[in-house]
C-alpha positions as CSV (number, residue, x, y, z in Angstrom):
1,M,-3.3,10.4,-0.6
2,T,-3.5,6.5,-0.4
3,R,-6.9,5.3,0.3
4,T,-8.0,2.2,2.2
5,S,-10.6,-0.3,0.8
6,K,-14.0,-0.1,2.2
7,S,-15.4,-3.1,0.4
8,P,-15.7,-6.2,2.7
9,K,-15.4,-8.6,-0.3
10,A,-12.3,-6.9,-1.6
11,V,-10.7,-7.0,2.0
12,A,-11.6,-10.7,2.3
13,L,-10.1,-11.5,-1.2
14,V,-6.8,-9.7,-0.5
15,A,-6.5,-11.2,3.0
16,Y,-7.3,-14.6,1.7
17,A,-4.8,-14.4,-1.1
18,T,-2.2,-13.0,1.3
19,A,-2.6,-15.7,3.7
20,K,-2.5,-18.5,1.1
21,R,0.8,-17.0,-0.2
22,T,2.2,-17.1,3.4
23,L,0.8,-20.1,5.1
24,P,0.3,-23.8,4.2
25,L,-3.2,-24.9,4.1
26,F,-3.0,-26.8,7.3
27,S,-0.7,-26.7,10.3
28,H,-0.3,-30.4,10.6
29,L,-0.8,-33.5,8.6
30,K,-3.2,-34.8,11.2
31,S,-5.2,-31.6,11.7
32,P,-9.0,-31.9,11.4
33,K,-8.8,-30.1,8.0
34,K,-12.2,-28.4,8.7
35,F,-10.9,-24.9,7.9
36,T,-7.6,-23.9,6.2
37,Q,-5.2,-21.5,7.8
38,P,-5.7,-18.9,5.1
39,Q,-9.4,-19.0,5.7
40,L,-9.0,-18.4,9.4
41,V,-6.6,-15.5,8.8
42,A,-9.1,-13.9,6.5
43,C,-11.8,-14.2,9.1
44,L,-9.6,-12.5,11.7
45,V,-8.9,-9.6,9.3
46,L,-12.7,-9.2,8.6
47,K,-13.2,-9.2,12.5
48,E,-10.9,-6.1,12.6
49,F,-12.5,-4.6,9.5
50,F,-16.0,-4.8,11.0
51,R,-14.8,-3.6,14.3
52,T,-16.4,-6.6,16.1
53,D,-15.5,-9.5,18.3
54,Y,-15.2,-13.2,17.7
55,R,-18.9,-13.8,18.1
56,G,-19.8,-10.9,16.0
57,I,-17.7,-11.9,12.9
58,M,-19.1,-15.4,13.2
59,E,-22.7,-14.0,12.9
60,I,-21.6,-11.7,10.1
61,L,-20.3,-14.6,8.1
62,Q,-23.4,-16.6,8.8
63,D,-25.5,-13.9,7.3
64,S,-23.2,-13.1,4.4
65,Y,-23.3,-15.6,1.5
66,D,-21.0,-13.4,-0.6
67,L,-18.2,-13.4,2.1
68,R,-18.5,-17.2,2.6
69,K,-18.1,-17.7,-1.2
70,V,-15.0,-15.5,-1.4
71,L,-13.4,-17.4,1.5
72,E,-14.6,-20.8,0.1
73,L,-16.3,-21.6,3.4
74,E,-18.8,-24.4,3.5
75,E,-19.6,-23.5,7.2
76,V,-18.7,-20.7,9.5
77,P,-15.9,-21.3,12.1
78,H,-17.0,-21.2,15.7
79,Y,-15.9,-18.2,17.7
80,T,-13.6,-20.3,19.9
81,T,-11.9,-21.6,16.7
82,L,-11.2,-18.0,15.7
83,Q,-10.0,-17.1,19.2
84,K,-7.4,-20.0,19.1
85,A,-6.5,-19.1,15.6
86,A,-5.7,-15.6,16.6
87,R,-3.2,-16.9,19.2
88,R,-1.3,-18.8,16.5
89,F,-1.2,-16.3,13.7
90,T,-0.4,-13.2,15.7
91,T,2.9,-14.5,17.3
92,K,5.9,-12.4,16.5
93,K,7.2,-14.7,13.7
94,A,3.8,-15.3,12.1
95,I,2.8,-11.7,11.9
96,E,6.2,-10.7,10.6
97,N,5.7,-13.3,7.8
98,L,2.2,-12.0,6.9
99,L,3.4,-8.4,7.0
100,H,6.3,-9.4,4.7
101,T,3.9,-10.9,2.2
102,T,1.9,-7.8,2.0
103,L,5.0,-5.9,1.2
104,A,6.1,-8.5,-1.3
105,T,2.6,-8.3,-3.0
106,A,2.9,-4.5,-3.2
107,T,6.4,-4.8,-4.7
108,D,5.2,-7.4,-7.3
109,A,2.3,-5.0,-8.2
110,R,4.9,-2.1,-8.6
111,M,3.1,-0.3,-5.8
112,M,6.3,-0.3,-3.8
113,K,9.8,-0.1,-4.7
114,P,12.4,-2.8,-3.7
115,T,14.2,-0.2,-1.5
116,I,12.5,2.1,0.8
117,A,13.7,5.7,0.1
118,L,12.3,7.2,3.2
119,S,10.8,5.6,6.3
120,A,9.2,7.1,9.3
121,I,8.9,6.0,12.9
122,D,6.6,7.1,15.6
123,S,4.3,5.6,18.3
124,T,0.6,6.1,19.1
125,G,-1.5,5.3,22.0
126,L,-4.7,3.2,21.8
127,E,-7.6,2.9,24.2
128,S,-8.8,-0.1,26.1
129,H,-12.0,-0.8,27.9
130,Y,-9.7,-2.2,30.6
131,T,-6.7,-0.2,31.8
132,S,-4.6,-0.9,34.9
133,S,-4.1,2.0,37.3
134,Y,-1.3,2.4,39.8
135,F,0.2,5.0,42.2
136,V,3.7,6.2,42.3
137,R,5.3,8.4,45.0
138,R,7.3,11.4,43.6
139,R,8.4,14.7,44.9
140,A,5.9,17.5,44.6
141,R,7.1,20.3,42.3
142,G,8.7,23.2,44.2
143,T,8.8,21.4,47.5
144,K,10.7,18.7,49.3
145,E,7.5,16.8,50.1
146,Y,6.4,13.6,48.4
147,E,3.0,13.0,46.9
148,N,1.1,10.1,45.4
149,T,0.5,10.4,41.7
150,H,-2.0,8.4,39.7
151,Y,-1.1,6.9,36.4
152,T,-3.0,4.9,33.9
153,R,-1.3,2.4,31.7
154,F,-2.6,2.1,28.2
155,P,-1.6,0.1,25.1
156,K,0.5,1.8,22.5
157,V,2.5,0.7,19.4
158,G,5.6,2.0,17.7
159,I,5.2,1.9,13.9
160,A,7.8,2.0,11.1
161,M,6.3,2.9,7.7
162,D,7.2,3.5,4.1
163,C,6.4,7.1,3.4
164,A,5.8,6.5,-0.4
165,T,3.0,3.9,0.1
166,F,1.8,4.2,3.8
167,L,2.4,0.4,4.2
168,I,3.5,-0.6,7.6
169,L,7.0,-2.2,7.8
170,A,7.1,-3.1,11.4
171,G,5.2,-2.6,14.8
172,I,6.3,-2.9,18.3
173,P,3.3,-3.1,20.8
174,S,3.7,-2.3,24.4
175,W,2.1,-0.4,27.3
176,G,2.5,3.2,28.1
177,P,3.1,5.7,29.3
178,S,6.7,5.2,28.2
179,P,9.4,7.0,26.2
180,D,9.0,6.5,22.5
181,I,12.7,5.8,22.0
182,L,12.5,2.5,23.9
183,H,11.2,0.9,20.7
184,W,13.6,2.6,18.3
185,R,16.1,-0.3,17.9
186,Q,13.6,-3.1,17.7
187,A,11.3,-1.2,15.2
188,L,14.1,-0.3,12.9
189,A,15.8,-3.6,13.0
190,Q,12.4,-5.4,12.2
191,A,11.7,-3.0,9.4
192,V,15.1,-3.6,7.8
193,K,14.4,-7.3,7.8
194,Q,11.4,-6.5,5.6
195,K,12.9,-4.0,3.2
196,P,16.3,-2.2,2.8
197,I,15.9,1.4,4.0
198,R,17.9,4.4,2.9
199,R,16.7,7.1,5.4
200,V,14.5,7.3,8.4
201,V,12.9,10.3,10.0
202,A,11.6,10.6,13.6
203,D,10.6,13.4,15.9
204,A,12.7,14.8,18.8
205,G,11.3,12.1,21.1
206,Y,13.9,9.8,19.6
207,D,16.7,12.3,19.8
208,A,19.7,10.4,21.3
209,E,23.3,9.9,20.0
210,H,23.0,6.2,20.5
211,A,19.8,6.2,18.2
212,H,21.9,7.8,15.4
213,V,24.7,5.3,16.0
214,F,22.4,2.3,15.7
215,A,20.8,3.5,12.6
216,R,23.8,4.7,10.8
217,E,26.6,2.4,11.9
218,A,24.8,-0.9,12.7
219,L,22.1,-0.6,9.9
220,G,23.5,1.7,7.4
221,I,20.4,4.0,7.5
222,H,20.8,7.7,7.4
223,S,18.8,9.0,10.4
224,I,17.1,12.5,10.5
225,I,16.1,13.5,14.1
226,P,15.9,17.0,15.3
227,N,17.7,17.8,18.5
228,R,15.5,18.4,21.6
229,I,15.0,22.1,22.3
230,G,16.0,22.9,25.8
231,R,17.4,26.1,27.3
232,P,18.8,28.5,24.7
233,T,22.6,28.0,24.2
234,A,25.3,28.5,21.6
235,T,27.1,25.2,22.7
236,L,26.8,22.5,20.1
237,P,25.9,18.9,21.1
238,T,29.0,16.8,21.8
239,G,27.8,13.7,20.0
240,K,29.0,13.4,16.3
241,Y,25.6,12.9,14.7
242,R,23.6,15.1,17.0
243,R,26.1,17.9,16.1
244,Q,25.4,17.1,12.4
245,M,21.8,17.6,13.1
246,A,22.4,20.9,14.7
247,L,24.7,22.2,11.8
248,R,23.2,20.5,8.7
249,F,19.7,19.4,9.3
250,D,17.7,18.0,6.3
251,T,14.6,20.1,6.7
252,Q,13.1,19.1,3.4
253,R,13.1,15.3,4.0
254,Y,12.1,15.8,7.7
255,G,9.1,17.8,6.5
256,Q,7.6,14.4,5.3
257,R,7.5,13.1,8.8
258,W,3.8,14.2,8.8
259,M,3.0,11.0,6.9
260,I,3.4,8.9,10.0
261,E,1.0,11.2,11.8
262,T,-1.4,10.7,9.0
263,L,-1.0,6.9,9.2
264,N,-1.8,6.9,12.9
265,A,-4.9,8.9,12.2
266,M,-6.0,6.6,9.3
267,L,-5.4,3.5,11.4
268,K,-7.7,4.8,14.2
269,K,-10.3,6.2,12.0
270,R,-10.6,3.2,9.7
271,L,-10.1,0.4,12.3
272,G,-10.9,2.1,15.6
273,S,-8.7,3.2,18.6
274,F,-10.3,0.8,21.0
275,L,-9.0,-2.7,21.7
276,R,-11.4,-5.4,22.8
277,A,-8.9,-7.6,24.4
278,R,-8.5,-7.3,28.2
279,T,-5.2,-9.0,29.1
280,Y,-1.7,-7.6,28.2
281,H,-0.7,-10.4,25.7
282,S,-4.1,-10.5,24.1
283,Q,-3.9,-6.6,23.5
284,M,-0.5,-7.0,22.0
285,R,-1.8,-9.7,19.6
286,E,-4.7,-7.6,18.7
287,I,-2.5,-4.6,17.9
288,M,-0.4,-6.6,15.5
289,L,-3.5,-8.1,13.8
290,R,-4.8,-4.6,13.4
291,L,-1.5,-3.5,11.7
292,F,-1.6,-6.5,9.3
293,T,-5.3,-5.6,8.5
294,F,-4.3,-2.0,7.8
295,N,-1.8,-3.2,5.1
296,V,-4.4,-5.5,3.6
297,L,-6.8,-2.4,3.2
298,L,-4.1,-0.6,1.2
299,L,-3.5,-3.4,-1.2
300,R,-5.1,-3.9,-4.5
301,Y,-5.4,-7.2,-6.5
């Protein structure tokens, strides 16, 4: 099984090299030029690696000469500098570019093939120290009366991965509870931008004719999704591709879907399941930074 790096110096080196390959040294000709963009990205990756906040990573860097040497830091960035950097480098375009570089690096090192033979998609929920709660009115089961039901919204992310390397191709952050299939199109479309994909597997939570149509006809990807199990019936599904799933289901390839479950477990075990951000947009940015950090942990130079 693929293992993630546990060496802070190795993680800093890979993050720094990846960011230098992706970003210019400075964002503007008239920037202060006190810290380079790759240095700040590497500091943010170390923040996730150590499971700390902006103040925490600032203190760790102050105490660690070796890490400062790897990142070529003459002084340590202030925590507000890192906070502002996180807003810039975790936008949709920026994080997609950083993820793309990790995949390109893996391809150059022959760790990953140019075409993804099998991808898997699934979502996982995360925890937050701050969650918003709300009430909804719904009909009580077995009666015609209505009742107030309490729900708690939590951060979640839909992930598309390469089953051969466990590298993350795309991530769609959101708030739950919500059906997994809502992020199917966006996750698959972003994943295809990163690498060509031949087949994709997903659990029955993604079962829908339009999901097969989008994957197969719009993107040219062979989708393998089991039909939902409802009441026992001999009637076959009416949709073309759902009928194929019922008649000729690829059990062997679908059996590799467990890899996405393993990836979710690795992600939470290695980098934690709690988010430190409080607001919605900050949580979404933190999720994407965590996915990029996970890819960095898998890379070797």
